[in-house]
C-alpha positions as a LaTeX table, in Angstrom:
\begin{tabular}{lrrr}
\hline
Residue & $x$ (\AA) & $y$ (\AA) & $z$ (\AA) \\
\hline
Met1 & 168.32 & $-141.27$ & $-224.19$ \\
Ala2 & 170.20 & $-141.18$ & $-220.90$ \\
Gly3 & 173.65 & $-139.94$ & $-220.01$ \\
Ile4 & 176.30 & $-140.23$ & $-217.27$ \\
Tyr5 & 178.32 & $-137.13$ & $-216.15$ \\
Val6 & 181.43 & $-137.73$ & $-214.24$ \\
His7 & 182.85 & $-134.58$ & $-212.42$ \\
Ile8 & 186.79 & $-134.38$ & $-212.04$ \\
Pro9 & 187.39 & $-131.33$ & $-210.00$ \\
Phe10 & 191.02 & $-131.04$ & $-210.12$ \\
Cys11 & 193.05 & $-128.56$ & $-212.20$ \\
Arg12 & 196.60 & $-127.22$ & $-212.32$ \\
His13 & 195.45 & $-123.45$ & $-212.18$ \\
Lys14 & 192.04 & $-121.72$ & $-211.75$ \\
Cys15 & 191.27 & $-119.52$ & $-214.61$ \\
Ser16 & 190.38 & $-115.99$ & $-213.89$ \\
Tyr17 & 186.69 & $-116.45$ & $-215.04$ \\
Cys18 & 186.19 & $-119.76$ & $-213.44$ \\
Asp19 & 183.18 & $-120.33$ & $-211.22$ \\
Phe20 & 183.06 & $-124.06$ & $-211.31$ \\
Val21 & 183.78 & $-126.49$ & $-208.44$ \\
Ser22 & 187.60 & $-127.05$ & $-209.08$ \\
Phe23 & 190.46 & $-127.37$ & $-206.85$ \\
Pro24 & 193.87 & $-126.26$ & $-208.14$ \\
Asp25 & 195.71 & $-127.08$ & $-204.97$ \\
Lys26 & 194.37 & $-130.57$ & $-204.04$ \\
Ile27 & 195.68 & $-132.90$ & $-206.79$ \\
Asp28 & 196.95 & $-134.99$ & $-203.85$ \\
Tyr29 & 193.46 & $-135.99$ & $-203.16$ \\
Ala30 & 192.79 & $-137.37$ & $-206.68$ \\
Glu31 & 193.37 & $-141.06$ & $-206.03$ \\
Ala32 & 191.24 & $-141.07$ & $-202.80$ \\
Tyr33 & 188.69 & $-138.94$ & $-204.52$ \\
Met34 & 188.37 & $-141.29$ & $-207.50$ \\
Ala35 & 188.10 & $-144.26$ & $-205.25$ \\
Cys36 & 185.13 & $-142.65$ & $-203.78$ \\
Leu37 & 183.72 & $-141.93$ & $-207.21$ \\
Tyr38 & 184.27 & $-145.50$ & $-208.22$ \\
Lys39 & 182.12 & $-146.36$ & $-205.17$ \\
Glu40 & 179.38 & $-143.76$ & $-206.07$ \\
Leu41 & 179.32 & $-145.29$ & $-209.58$ \\
Lys42 & 178.58 & $-148.64$ & $-208.07$ \\
Met43 & 175.91 & $-147.27$ & $-205.79$ \\
Arg44 & 174.15 & $-145.51$ & $-208.60$ \\
Gly45 & 174.62 & $-148.41$ & $-211.06$ \\
Glu46 & 172.70 & $-150.68$ & $-208.58$ \\
Glu47 & 169.71 & $-148.36$ & $-208.59$ \\
Leu48 & 169.67 & $-147.83$ & $-212.44$ \\
Lys49 & 170.36 & $-151.41$ & $-213.61$ \\
Asp50 & 167.36 & $-151.23$ & $-215.88$ \\
Tyr51 & 168.62 & $-148.18$ & $-217.78$ \\
Glu52 & 170.60 & $-148.19$ & $-220.89$ \\
Phe53 & 173.04 & $-145.22$ & $-221.27$ \\
Asp54 & 173.97 & $-143.44$ & $-224.58$ \\
Thr55 & 176.69 & $-141.13$ & $-223.47$ \\
Val56 & 179.30 & $-140.63$ & $-220.86$ \\
Tyr57 & 180.93 & $-137.24$ & $-220.21$ \\
Phe58 & 184.07 & $-136.47$ & $-218.08$ \\
Gly59 & 183.99 & $-132.84$ & $-217.18$ \\
Gly60 & 185.63 & $-130.62$ & $-214.63$ \\
Gly61 & 187.85 & $-129.09$ & $-213.54$ \\
Thr62 & 190.40 & $-130.48$ & $-216.00$ \\
Pro63 & 189.99 & $-134.32$ & $-216.39$ \\
Ser64 & 193.31 & $-134.46$ & $-218.40$ \\
Tyr65 & 195.15 & $-133.11$ & $-215.31$ \\
Ile66 & 194.81 & $-136.22$ & $-213.15$ \\
Pro67 & 196.70 & $-139.39$ & $-213.98$ \\
Pro68 & 195.08 & $-141.15$ & $-216.99$ \\
Lys69 & 194.99 & $-144.57$ & $-215.08$ \\
Leu70 & 192.27 & $-142.90$ & $-213.00$ \\
Ile71 & 190.08 & $-142.27$ & $-215.92$ \\
Leu72 & 190.63 & $-145.75$ & $-217.30$ \\
Gly73 & 189.55 & $-146.99$ & $-213.78$ \\
Ala74 & 186.39 & $-144.88$ & $-213.97$ \\
Met75 & 185.59 & $-146.37$ & $-217.40$ \\
Asn76 & 186.09 & $-149.78$ & $-216.24$ \\
Gln77 & 183.84 & $-149.13$ & $-213.35$ \\
Ile78 & 181.15 & $-147.53$ & $-215.54$ \\
Lys79 & 181.25 & $-150.49$ & $-218.01$ \\
Lys80 & 180.83 & $-152.91$ & $-214.97$ \\
Cys81 & 178.18 & $-151.03$ & $-213.18$ \\
Phe82 & 175.84 & $-149.65$ & $-216.03$ \\
Arg83 & 174.46 & $-150.85$ & $-219.28$ \\
Leu84 & 176.21 & $-148.80$ & $-221.99$ \\
Lys85 & 174.75 & $-148.75$ & $-225.49$ \\
Lys86 & 176.93 & $-150.12$ & $-228.13$ \\
Asn87 & 178.87 & $-147.28$ & $-229.71$ \\
Ala88 & 177.96 & $-144.88$ & $-226.72$ \\
Glu89 & 179.52 & $-141.45$ & $-227.10$ \\
Ile90 & 182.18 & $-141.18$ & $-224.49$ \\
Thr91 & 183.78 & $-137.71$ & $-224.15$ \\
Leu92 & 186.65 & $-136.30$ & $-222.07$ \\
Glu93 & 187.37 & $-132.62$ & $-221.55$ \\
Leu94 & 191.01 & $-131.69$ & $-221.90$ \\
Asn95 & 193.22 & $-128.77$ & $-221.52$ \\
Pro96 & 196.11 & $-128.42$ & $-224.15$ \\
Gly97 & 198.64 & $-127.83$ & $-221.47$ \\
Thr98 & 198.14 & $-131.19$ & $-219.67$ \\
Ile99 & 198.19 & $-133.60$ & $-222.61$ \\
Gly100 & 200.79 & $-136.14$ & $-223.97$ \\
Glu101 & 201.03 & $-139.17$ & $-226.15$ \\
Lys102 & 200.87 & $-141.70$ & $-223.44$ \\
Lys103 & 197.74 & $-140.07$ & $-221.89$ \\
Val104 & 195.87 & $-140.13$ & $-225.28$ \\
Gln105 & 196.84 & $-143.91$ & $-225.80$ \\
Thr106 & 195.30 & $-144.57$ & $-222.35$ \\
Tyr107 & 192.04 & $-142.60$ & $-223.05$ \\
Leu108 & 191.60 & $-144.43$ & $-226.26$ \\
Ser109 & 192.23 & $-147.82$ & $-224.61$ \\
Ala110 & 189.56 & $-146.80$ & $-222.01$ \\
Gly111 & 187.11 & $-146.31$ & $-224.82$ \\
Ile112 & 187.08 & $-142.51$ & $-224.89$ \\
Asn113 & 185.90 & $-141.84$ & $-228.55$ \\
Arg114 & 185.39 & $-137.95$ & $-228.35$ \\
Phe115 & 187.37 & $-135.08$ & $-226.92$ \\
Ser116 & 186.48 & $-131.61$ & $-226.01$ \\
Ile117 & 189.51 & $-129.24$ & $-225.94$ \\
Gly118 & 189.39 & $-125.79$ & $-224.22$ \\
Leu119 & 191.27 & $-123.49$ & $-226.63$ \\
Gln120 & 189.21 & $-120.33$ & $-225.90$ \\
Thr121 & 191.28 & $-118.16$ & $-228.01$ \\
Ala122 & 194.34 & $-118.48$ & $-230.47$ \\
Ile123 & 195.62 & $-115.12$ & $-229.04$ \\
Asp124 & 198.44 & $-115.89$ & $-226.48$ \\
Glu125 & 198.03 & $-112.51$ & $-224.70$ \\
Gln126 & 194.30 & $-113.16$ & $-224.15$ \\
Leu127 & 194.99 & $-116.73$ & $-222.90$ \\
Ala128 & 197.54 & $-115.28$ & $-220.34$ \\
Asp129 & 194.93 & $-112.59$ & $-219.31$ \\
Leu130 & 192.34 & $-115.52$ & $-218.60$ \\
Gly131 & 194.83 & $-117.34$ & $-216.60$ \\
Arg132 & 194.96 & $-120.37$ & $-218.99$ \\
Ile133 & 198.02 & $-122.56$ & $-218.59$ \\
His134 & 198.43 & $-123.32$ & $-222.33$ \\
Asn135 & 199.13 & $-121.20$ & $-225.49$ \\
Ala136 & 198.10 & $-121.58$ & $-229.18$ \\
Arg137 & 201.10 & $-123.94$ & $-229.94$ \\
Asp138 & 199.98 & $-126.26$ & $-227.27$ \\
Tyr139 & 196.62 & $-126.52$ & $-228.85$ \\
Val140 & 198.27 & $-127.47$ & $-232.21$ \\
Tyr141 & 200.24 & $-130.10$ & $-230.40$ \\
Ala142 & 197.26 & $-131.54$ & $-228.65$ \\
Thr143 & 195.24 & $-131.66$ & $-231.73$ \\
Gly144 & 198.10 & $-133.42$ & $-233.46$ \\
Leu145 & 197.95 & $-136.21$ & $-230.95$ \\
Leu146 & 194.25 & $-136.50$ & $-231.58$ \\
Lys147 & 194.58 & $-136.72$ & $-235.49$ \\
Gly148 & 191.87 & $-138.90$ & $-236.81$ \\
Gln149 & 189.87 & $-138.62$ & $-233.49$ \\
Asn150 & 186.44 & $-136.97$ & $-233.08$ \\
Phe151 & 187.10 & $-133.78$ & $-231.03$ \\
Ser152 & 185.43 & $-130.50$ & $-230.27$ \\
Thr153 & 186.99 & $-127.06$ & $-229.52$ \\
Asp154 & 185.64 & $-124.42$ & $-227.04$ \\
Ile155 & 185.99 & $-120.71$ & $-228.30$ \\
Met156 & 185.18 & $-117.78$ & $-225.98$ \\
Leu157 & 183.79 & $-114.42$ & $-226.91$ \\
Gly158 & 183.82 & $-111.13$ & $-225.05$ \\
Leu159 & 187.43 & $-111.16$ & $-223.88$ \\
Lys160 & 189.53 & $-108.12$ & $-223.14$ \\
Asn161 & 190.63 & $-106.33$ & $-226.27$ \\
Gln162 & 189.23 & $-109.05$ & $-228.44$ \\
Thr163 & 188.61 & $-108.13$ & $-232.15$ \\
Lys164 & 186.81 & $-109.89$ & $-235.18$ \\
Glu165 & 190.35 & $-110.64$ & $-236.26$ \\
Asp166 & 191.04 & $-112.41$ & $-233.20$ \\
Val167 & 187.79 & $-114.45$ & $-233.60$ \\
Ala168 & 188.79 & $-115.25$ & $-237.14$ \\
Lys169 & 192.36 & $-116.50$ & $-236.16$ \\
Thr170 & 190.72 & $-118.71$ & $-233.49$ \\
Val171 & 188.15 & $-120.10$ & $-235.79$ \\
Glu172 & 190.71 & $-120.67$ & $-238.53$ \\
Leu173 & 193.11 & $-122.40$ & $-236.08$ \\
Ala174 & 190.36 & $-124.72$ & $-234.68$ \\
Thr175 & 189.10 & $-125.83$ & $-238.02$ \\
Ala176 & 192.49 & $-126.21$ & $-239.71$ \\
Cys177 & 193.45 & $-128.40$ & $-236.81$ \\
Gly178 & 190.63 & $-130.67$ & $-237.56$ \\
Ser179 & 187.89 & $-129.86$ & $-235.10$ \\
Ser180 & 184.58 & $-131.19$ & $-236.34$ \\
His181 & 182.57 & $-129.34$ & $-233.55$ \\
Ile182 & 182.79 & $-125.80$ & $-232.19$ \\
Ser183 & 181.42 & $-124.53$ & $-228.99$ \\
Met184 & 181.39 & $-120.68$ & $-229.25$ \\
Tyr185 & 180.12 & $-118.97$ & $-226.30$ \\
Ala186 & 180.12 & $-115.58$ & $-224.67$ \\
Leu187 & 182.28 & $-115.16$ & $-221.42$ \\
Thr188 & 179.91 & $-115.20$ & $-218.32$ \\
Val189 & 181.43 & $-112.91$ & $-215.59$ \\
Glu190 & 180.60 & $-114.12$ & $-212.15$ \\
Asp191 & 180.89 & $-112.07$ & $-208.92$ \\
Gly192 & 183.89 & $-113.28$ & $-206.89$ \\
Thr193 & 185.99 & $-114.36$ & $-209.87$ \\
Pro194 & 189.21 & $-112.48$ & $-210.58$ \\
Ile195 & 187.93 & $-111.23$ & $-213.93$ \\
Tyr196 & 185.04 & $-109.47$ & $-212.33$ \\
Thr197 & 187.42 & $-106.57$ & $-211.58$ \\
Asp198 & 187.94 & $-106.16$ & $-215.37$ \\
Tyr199 & 184.17 & $-106.02$ & $-215.74$ \\
Leu200 & 183.69 & $-103.46$ & $-213.11$ \\
Asn201 & 186.34 & $-101.25$ & $-214.74$ \\
Gly202 & 184.54 & $-101.51$ & $-218.05$ \\
Glu203 & 187.51 & $-103.40$ & $-219.66$ \\
Leu204 & 185.40 & $-106.10$ & $-221.23$ \\
Pro205 & 183.28 & $-105.69$ & $-224.34$ \\
Asp206 & 179.54 & $-104.79$ & $-223.76$ \\
Ala207 & 176.62 & $-107.09$ & $-224.90$ \\
Asp208 & 176.26 & $-105.41$ & $-228.22$ \\
Glu209 & 180.03 & $-105.89$ & $-229.02$ \\
Val210 & 179.91 & $-109.47$ & $-228.00$ \\
Ala211 & 176.86 & $-109.87$ & $-230.23$ \\
Glu212 & 178.74 & $-108.56$ & $-233.14$ \\
Leu213 & 181.67 & $-110.89$ & $-232.55$ \\
Tyr214 & 179.15 & $-113.98$ & $-232.27$ \\
Glu215 & 177.49 & $-113.02$ & $-235.56$ \\
Phe216 & 180.84 & $-112.60$ & $-237.17$ \\
Gly217 & 181.88 & $-116.10$ & $-235.87$ \\
Arg218 & 178.71 & $-117.68$ & $-236.83$ \\
Lys219 & 179.06 & $-116.60$ & $-240.47$ \\
Leu220 & 182.51 & $-117.70$ & $-240.67$ \\
Leu221 & 181.62 & $-121.14$ & $-239.17$ \\
Glu222 & 178.77 & $-121.49$ & $-241.58$ \\
Glu223 & 181.09 & $-120.64$ & $-244.46$ \\
Lys224 & 183.33 & $-123.60$ & $-243.24$ \\
Gly225 & 180.49 & $-126.16$ & $-243.19$ \\
Phe226 & 179.46 & $-126.00$ & $-239.56$ \\
His227 & 175.75 & $-125.76$ & $-238.87$ \\
Arg228 & 174.50 & $-124.20$ & $-235.71$ \\
Tyr229 & 172.26 & $-126.81$ & $-233.92$ \\
Glu230 & 172.18 & $-124.87$ & $-230.67$ \\
Val231 & 172.74 & $-121.32$ & $-229.83$ \\
Ser232 & 176.40 & $-121.72$ & $-228.93$ \\
Asn233 & 177.12 & $-125.07$ & $-230.67$ \\
Phe234 & 178.23 & $-125.66$ & $-234.25$ \\
Ala235 & 179.13 & $-129.02$ & $-235.89$ \\
Lys236 & 179.91 & $-130.69$ & $-239.13$ \\
Glu237 & 177.20 & $-133.00$ & $-240.25$ \\
Gly238 & 176.69 & $-135.88$ & $-237.75$ \\
Lys239 & 179.16 & $-134.61$ & $-235.27$ \\
Glu240 & 176.70 & $-132.95$ & $-232.89$ \\
Ser241 & 177.30 & $-133.55$ & $-229.23$ \\
Lys242 & 174.83 & $-136.43$ & $-228.29$ \\
His243 & 175.46 & $-135.83$ & $-224.55$ \\
Asn244 & 174.43 & $-132.16$ & $-224.77$ \\
Leu245 & 171.50 & $-132.85$ & $-227.10$ \\
Asn246 & 170.28 & $-135.05$ & $-224.35$ \\
Tyr247 & 170.26 & $-132.14$ & $-221.90$ \\
Trp248 & 168.53 & $-129.97$ & $-224.46$ \\
Lys249 & 165.79 & $-132.65$ & $-225.16$ \\
Arg250 & 165.27 & $-132.83$ & $-221.34$ \\
Gly251 & 166.49 & $-136.42$ & $-221.36$ \\
Glu252 & 167.62 & $-138.16$ & $-218.07$ \\
Tyr253 & 171.15 & $-138.04$ & $-216.75$ \\
Ile254 & 172.96 & $-139.30$ & $-213.59$ \\
Gly255 & 175.92 & $-137.22$ & $-212.36$ \\
Val256 & 178.61 & $-138.55$ & $-210.10$ \\
Gly257 & 181.29 & $-136.72$ & $-208.14$ \\
Val258 & 181.25 & $-133.57$ & $-206.12$ \\
Ser259 & 178.81 & $-131.00$ & $-207.27$ \\
Ala260 & 177.38 & $-133.20$ & $-210.14$ \\
Ser261 & 173.79 & $-132.79$ & $-210.78$ \\
Ser262 & 171.22 & $-135.45$ & $-211.99$ \\
Phe263 & 167.80 & $-135.58$ & $-213.46$ \\
Met264 & 166.18 & $-138.94$ & $-213.26$ \\
Gln265 & 162.48 & $-140.18$ & $-212.95$ \\
Gly266 & 161.25 & $-136.67$ & $-212.77$ \\
Lys267 & 163.47 & $-135.62$ & $-209.70$ \\
Arg268 & 166.43 & $-133.15$ & $-209.82$ \\
Phe269 & 169.24 & $-133.75$ & $-207.34$ \\
Thr270 & 172.77 & $-132.23$ & $-206.70$ \\
Asn271 & 175.79 & $-133.70$ & $-204.92$ \\
Thr272 & 177.55 & $-131.60$ & $-202.29$ \\
Phe273 & 179.98 & $-128.98$ & $-203.42$ \\
Asn274 & 182.36 & $-129.73$ & $-200.48$ \\
Leu275 & 185.13 & $-132.29$ & $-201.49$ \\
Asp276 & 185.69 & $-133.52$ & $-197.82$ \\
Glu277 & 181.96 & $-133.93$ & $-197.20$ \\
Tyr278 & 181.58 & $-135.74$ & $-200.56$ \\
Met279 & 184.20 & $-138.16$ & $-199.70$ \\
Lys280 & 183.02 & $-138.84$ & $-196.11$ \\
Cys281 & 179.44 & $-139.36$ & $-197.38$ \\
Val282 & 180.54 & $-141.98$ & $-199.99$ \\
Ile283 & 182.87 & $-143.79$ & $-197.60$ \\
Ser284 & 179.99 & $-144.16$ & $-195.10$ \\
Gly285 & 177.83 & $-145.56$ & $-197.91$ \\
Phe286 & 175.48 & $-142.59$ & $-198.09$ \\
Tyr287 & 174.53 & $-140.61$ & $-201.28$ \\
Pro288 & 176.30 & $-137.26$ & $-201.22$ \\
Ala289 & 173.34 & $-135.36$ & $-202.60$ \\
Val290 & 172.54 & $-132.10$ & $-200.68$ \\
Ser291 & 169.48 & $-130.91$ & $-202.62$ \\
Ser292 & 166.51 & $-132.79$ & $-204.18$ \\
Glu293 & 163.40 & $-131.69$ & $-205.79$ \\
Val294 & 160.59 & $-133.27$ & $-207.77$ \\
Val295 & 160.01 & $-131.09$ & $-210.88$ \\
Glu296 & 156.48 & $-129.80$ & $-210.86$ \\
Glu297 & 154.57 & $-130.09$ & $-214.14$ \\
Lys298 & 154.38 & $-126.40$ & $-214.84$ \\
Asp299 & 158.15 & $-126.09$ & $-214.49$ \\
Ala300 & 158.59 & $-129.18$ & $-216.65$ \\
Lys301 & 156.47 & $-127.57$ & $-219.35$ \\
Phe302 & 158.68 & $-124.39$ & $-219.42$ \\
Glu303 & 161.88 & $-126.41$ & $-219.27$ \\
Phe304 & 160.73 & $-128.50$ & $-222.26$ \\
Ile305 & 160.03 & $-125.36$ & $-224.28$ \\
Met306 & 163.09 & $-123.34$ & $-223.01$ \\
Leu307 & 165.54 & $-126.11$ & $-223.76$ \\
Ala308 & 164.13 & $-127.03$ & $-227.20$ \\
Leu309 & 163.97 & $-123.42$ & $-228.36$ \\
Arg310 & 167.70 & $-123.05$ & $-227.74$ \\
Thr311 & 168.21 & $-125.56$ & $-230.64$ \\
Ser312 & 167.62 & $-125.42$ & $-234.31$ \\
Tyr313 & 165.36 & $-128.48$ & $-233.87$ \\
Gly314 & 162.80 & $-126.44$ & $-232.01$ \\
Val315 & 159.58 & $-127.63$ & $-230.19$ \\
Ser316 & 157.60 & $-130.47$ & $-231.35$ \\
Met317 & 153.88 & $-129.28$ & $-230.75$ \\
Lys318 & 152.83 & $-132.81$ & $-231.19$ \\
Glu319 & 155.26 & $-134.09$ & $-228.65$ \\
Tyr320 & 154.35 & $-131.41$ & $-226.31$ \\
Lys321 & 150.72 & $-132.41$ & $-226.27$ \\
Glu322 & 151.63 & $-136.25$ & $-225.94$ \\
Lys323 & 153.77 & $-135.42$ & $-223.06$ \\
Phe324 & 151.49 & $-133.03$ & $-221.14$ \\
Gly325 & 148.16 & $-133.80$ & $-222.50$ \\
Val326 & 147.42 & $-130.34$ & $-223.47$ \\
Ser327 & 148.55 & $-128.16$ & $-226.36$ \\
Leu328 & 151.36 & $-125.56$ & $-226.06$ \\
Ala329 & 148.89 & $-123.02$ & $-227.54$ \\
Glu330 & 146.52 & $-123.50$ & $-224.56$ \\
Asp331 & 149.32 & $-123.39$ & $-221.98$ \\
Phe332 & 151.03 & $-120.40$ & $-223.38$ \\
Pro333 & 148.63 & $-118.09$ & $-225.47$ \\
Asn334 & 149.86 & $-114.83$ & $-224.30$ \\
Ala335 & 153.66 & $-115.76$ & $-224.70$ \\
Leu336 & 152.97 & $-117.06$ & $-228.29$ \\
Lys337 & 151.14 & $-113.88$ & $-229.18$ \\
Lys338 & 153.78 & $-111.54$ & $-227.68$ \\
Thr339 & 156.70 & $-113.39$ & $-229.32$ \\
Val340 & 155.00 & $-114.26$ & $-232.74$ \\
Gln341 & 157.38 & $-112.00$ & $-234.88$ \\
Tyr342 & 160.42 & $-113.85$ & $-233.50$ \\
Leu343 & 158.96 & $-117.36$ & $-234.07$ \\
Gln344 & 158.22 & $-119.58$ & $-237.02$ \\
Leu345 & 156.16 & $-122.71$ & $-237.24$ \\
Asp346 & 157.26 & $-125.33$ & $-239.80$ \\
Gly347 & 154.46 & $-127.91$ & $-239.80$ \\
Asp348 & 154.56 & $-129.35$ & $-236.30$ \\
Ile349 & 157.82 & $-127.54$ & $-235.16$ \\
Leu350 & 158.11 & $-124.35$ & $-233.45$ \\
Arg351 & 161.39 & $-122.55$ & $-233.77$ \\
Ile352 & 162.90 & $-119.22$ & $-232.95$ \\
Lys353 & 163.81 & $-117.55$ & $-236.27$ \\
Glu354 & 167.48 & $-117.89$ & $-237.22$ \\
Glu355 & 168.24 & $-114.21$ & $-236.81$ \\
Tyr356 & 166.95 & $-114.08$ & $-233.30$ \\
Leu357 & 168.43 & $-117.26$ & $-231.76$ \\
Tyr358 & 171.40 & $-115.49$ & $-230.07$ \\
Val359 & 168.98 & $-113.23$ & $-228.16$ \\
Gln360 & 166.64 & $-116.16$ & $-227.23$ \\
Asn361 & 166.88 & $-115.36$ & $-223.60$ \\
Ser362 & 164.60 & $-112.34$ & $-223.95$ \\
Ile363 & 162.18 & $-114.40$ & $-225.94$ \\
Leu364 & 162.13 & $-117.25$ & $-223.37$ \\
Thr365 & 161.58 & $-114.70$ & $-220.57$ \\
Val366 & 158.14 & $-114.07$ & $-221.91$ \\
Phe367 & 157.22 & $-117.81$ & $-221.52$ \\
Leu368 & 158.72 & $-117.84$ & $-218.08$ \\
Glu369 & 156.47 & $-114.93$ & $-216.91$ \\
Glu370 & 153.52 & $-116.66$ & $-218.15$ \\
Glu371 & 154.49 & $-120.03$ & $-216.62$ \\
Ser372 & 154.98 & $-118.37$ & $-213.21$ \\
Lys373 & 151.57 & $-116.85$ & $-212.94$ \\
\hline
\end{tabular}
């Protein structure tokens, strides 16, 4: 598998928790930026003409904020410059406060066949506290426009004053409106974001409280027919995100746009985070990547284990040996011994036990410590 990631860095308002590369005050740059992005697509496509791509993902920022004709233009360029697999999964992130009927029609005509909606919570007061530009009613309207379409909903845990009842209302709304995939993840508080002040003041739930909210939400989603296939991702059967699965299987992907990351042919590289620098580079015919590294084998081994153990699919011991020429047990004997009570081996597949998946970081740290020696 291989995927294409397209970064749209514009948004109407920056949320209080947002640490992504996004610009709420530069929408006037959108057309010029997208013209540069089309050019980067052409440059990358010429290098990767032998590849077939299974997925395309428009992330941000808020892709649904810019004029929809620019998304249509990007898809036309992708189809022209890359070999897309028949029935490729093509996802667009959207904010419920930036959507309308004409936009949806344009997206569908462009070939978008999956949507990812940022609900976060069904409680309007919490949405306002996060700096979101939408309310729960906007979400209902947006999902009504997408009736019959394949869409995912983002839910956030660890919000100020959030209760289990709030999580239940949010899950109920997302599932009742037809979401077939739920990403339920804990709020990550980054230094320098407005919400960091709430964190310093002790106004956000602690790790144990968030874990309780997660377990409550997990059980509720399970009851509603969603299976957990990755620590923060739940889906109805057959509705898993192929694009994200490719990341977790350590597949290859090309990223275009400011700050976009790529992993191709054993090399990881990232585009500049500076909007002006990105546009100047592409206009001049240069790749805008500012960092590049060949992934060493020991790092590749840990990445393979780390990504696979985040999922319900686990690590194939056979695949590990085929890929690296040595068994996982030979490479990580001490880590396996120290974490044996948290792991289970089903035939060839090594997994984290269901009840420990949410705390997988502490388990993976043991493997990282052995890998770094």
